[in-house]
C-alpha positions, 0 to 999 in steps of 0.5 A, a space after each residue: 544491509 550489505 551485499 549478500 546479507 540475508 533478511 527475513 520477512 514476517 509475512 503475517 506481520 506484513 499482511 497485518 500492516 497492509 490491513 492497517 494502512 488500508 484501513 487508515 487510508 479508508 478513514 482518511 478518505 472518509 474524513 477528507 470527504 466530510 471536510 470537502 462537503 463542509 467546505 462546499 456547503 460553506 461556499 454558498 454563503 460567500 460573495 465577491 472576494 471572500 467567495 473567490 478566496 474560499 474557492 481558491 482554498 477549496 481547490 488547493 485543499 482538494 488537490 492536496 487531499 487527492 495527492 495524499 489519498 493517492 500516496 496512501 493508497 499506493 503505499 498500501 498497494 505496494 505493501 500488498 504487492 511486496 507480500 505477494 512477491 515475498 510469498 512467491 519467492 518463499 514458495 519458489 525457494 521451498 520448491 528448489 530445496 525440495 528438488 535437491 532432496 534425495 529421491 527414493 533411489 537416493 539420488 538428488 533431484 534435478 533443479 530446473 529453472 
C-alpha cells in the first residue's frame, strides 16, 4: 500500500478472527498440556541413558511448546489491541467529522484536537 492510500477495516470480521485465534490458542494449550502429561507419565519407566534422553526431549518439548503458545497468545492479544485502536480511531474520526458539520446557526463547528 502506497503512502496516502486508504484502507478499510471490517471491525466485526477482526473481532471474529480474534475469537478464532484465541479459541485455537486454547485448543493448542490443552493439546500441549495433554502431551506434556503423557510424556511426564512415561518418564518414570525409563532408567540410565534412556531416562536422560527422554528428559532432554521433554525439556526441549516444553520450551518449544512454551514459545509457540506465547506467540499464539501474543498474536491474539495484538489483534485484539488492533481492533481497539481501529475502533478508537473510527470514533475519533467520526467526532471530527461531526465537528465540521454546520450547527444550528449555519456556521461550521470548530475542530479542536
